[in-house]
C-alpha positions as a LaTeX table, in Angstrom:
\begin{tabular}{lrrr}
\hline
Residue & $x$ (\AA) & $y$ (\AA) & $z$ (\AA) \\
\hline
Unk1 & 61.47 & $-3.57$ & $-15.74$ \\
Unk2 & 61.23 & $-5.34$ & $-19.09$ \\
Unk3 & 63.00 & $-8.54$ & $-20.01$ \\
Unk4 & 63.03 & $-10.65$ & $-23.14$ \\
Unk5 & 63.70 & $-14.37$ & $-22.83$ \\
Unk6 & 62.70 & $-17.75$ & $-24.14$ \\
Unk7 & 59.95 & $-19.57$ & $-22.26$ \\
Unk8 & 62.26 & $-22.60$ & $-22.33$ \\
Unk9 & 65.13 & $-20.60$ & $-20.82$ \\
Unk10 & 63.61 & $-20.11$ & $-17.37$ \\
Unk11 & 62.77 & $-22.29$ & $-14.36$ \\
Unk12 & 60.00 & $-24.84$ & $-15.02$ \\
Unk13 & 57.40 & $-23.13$ & $-12.82$ \\
Unk14 & 57.83 & $-19.79$ & $-14.57$ \\
Unk15 & 57.76 & $-21.42$ & $-18.00$ \\
Unk16 & 54.53 & $-23.26$ & $-17.16$ \\
Unk17 & 52.94 & $-20.10$ & $-15.76$ \\
Unk18 & 53.83 & $-18.03$ & $-18.82$ \\
Unk19 & 52.35 & $-20.61$ & $-21.14$ \\
Unk20 & 49.05 & $-20.41$ & $-19.27$ \\
Unk21 & 48.82 & $-16.62$ & $-19.60$ \\
Unk22 & 47.09 & $-14.65$ & $-22.32$ \\
Unk23 & 49.27 & $-12.68$ & $-24.74$ \\
Unk24 & 48.87 & $-9.67$ & $-22.45$ \\
Unk25 & 48.07 & $-9.88$ & $-18.78$ \\
Unk26 & 49.09 & $-9.72$ & $-15.16$ \\
Unk27 & 49.64 & $-12.73$ & $-12.91$ \\
Unk28 & 50.99 & $-13.69$ & $-9.52$ \\
Unk29 & 53.34 & $-16.65$ & $-9.79$ \\
Unk30 & 53.49 & $-18.99$ & $-6.80$ \\
Unk31 & 56.18 & $-21.52$ & $-7.63$ \\
Unk32 & 57.05 & $-24.41$ & $-5.31$ \\
Unk33 & 60.76 & $-25.11$ & $-4.80$ \\
Unk34 & 60.56 & $-28.30$ & $-6.88$ \\
Unk35 & 59.55 & $-26.21$ & $-9.93$ \\
Unk36 & 62.03 & $-23.45$ & $-9.10$ \\
Unk37 & 65.66 & $-23.88$ & $-8.14$ \\
Unk38 & 65.12 & $-26.96$ & $-5.97$ \\
Unk39 & 67.79 & $-28.20$ & $-3.60$ \\
Unk40 & 70.65 & $-26.25$ & $-5.21$ \\
Unk41 & 69.28 & $-22.71$ & $-4.91$ \\
Unk42 & 70.65 & $-19.93$ & $-7.13$ \\
Unk43 & 72.58 & $-16.80$ & $-6.18$ \\
Unk44 & 70.68 & $-15.06$ & $-3.36$ \\
Unk45 & 67.84 & $-17.63$ & $-3.51$ \\
Unk46 & 68.40 & $-20.30$ & $-0.84$ \\
Unk47 & 67.92 & $-24.00$ & $-1.58$ \\
Unk48 & 64.34 & $-25.32$ & $-1.29$ \\
Unk49 & 62.77 & $-21.85$ & $-1.54$ \\
Unk50 & 59.21 & $-21.39$ & $-2.73$ \\
Unk51 & 58.96 & $-18.37$ & $-5.01$ \\
Unk52 & 56.19 & $-15.78$ & $-5.21$ \\
Unk53 & 56.41 & $-12.82$ & $-7.55$ \\
Unk54 & 54.29 & $-10.74$ & $-9.93$ \\
Unk55 & 54.45 & $-11.20$ & $-13.67$ \\
Unk56 & 53.17 & $-9.15$ & $-16.55$ \\
Unk57 & 53.16 & $-9.88$ & $-20.24$ \\
Unk58 & 53.00 & $-7.06$ & $-22.74$ \\
Unk59 & 53.56 & $-9.28$ & $-25.74$ \\
Unk60 & 54.86 & $-12.64$ & $-26.83$ \\
Unk61 & 57.20 & $-13.10$ & $-29.74$ \\
Unk62 & 56.85 & $-16.40$ & $-31.51$ \\
Unk63 & 59.84 & $-18.25$ & $-33.05$ \\
Unk64 & 60.36 & $-17.55$ & $-36.77$ \\
Unk65 & 59.56 & $-21.16$ & $-37.76$ \\
Unk66 & 56.23 & $-20.98$ & $-35.92$ \\
Unk67 & 55.34 & $-17.69$ & $-37.62$ \\
Unk68 & 56.16 & $-19.17$ & $-41.03$ \\
Unk69 & 53.99 & $-22.24$ & $-40.32$ \\
Unk70 & 51.10 & $-19.95$ & $-39.39$ \\
Unk71 & 51.52 & $-18.02$ & $-42.65$ \\
Unk72 & 51.28 & $-21.29$ & $-44.57$ \\
Unk73 & 48.08 & $-22.23$ & $-42.72$ \\
Unk74 & 49.63 & $-24.57$ & $-40.15$ \\
Unk75 & 48.70 & $-24.71$ & $-36.49$ \\
Unk76 & 50.58 & $-22.38$ & $-34.13$ \\
\hline
\end{tabular}
């Protein structure tokens, strides 16, 4: 399954894990409840649940402003 989303649009633990990955790769995310859905839970995920799931990145797409800065010689 493929999904496109913003790194800032996901739970903190997933966002942090993605930012640590290479542009392409495979990882196993082990996210404590405090960096997941915490005390409220979400849908079928009960409150205070630790999360463990595989992740794979095929590519990252950078925001347009970041790409333009890189073209002009700025830092990514």
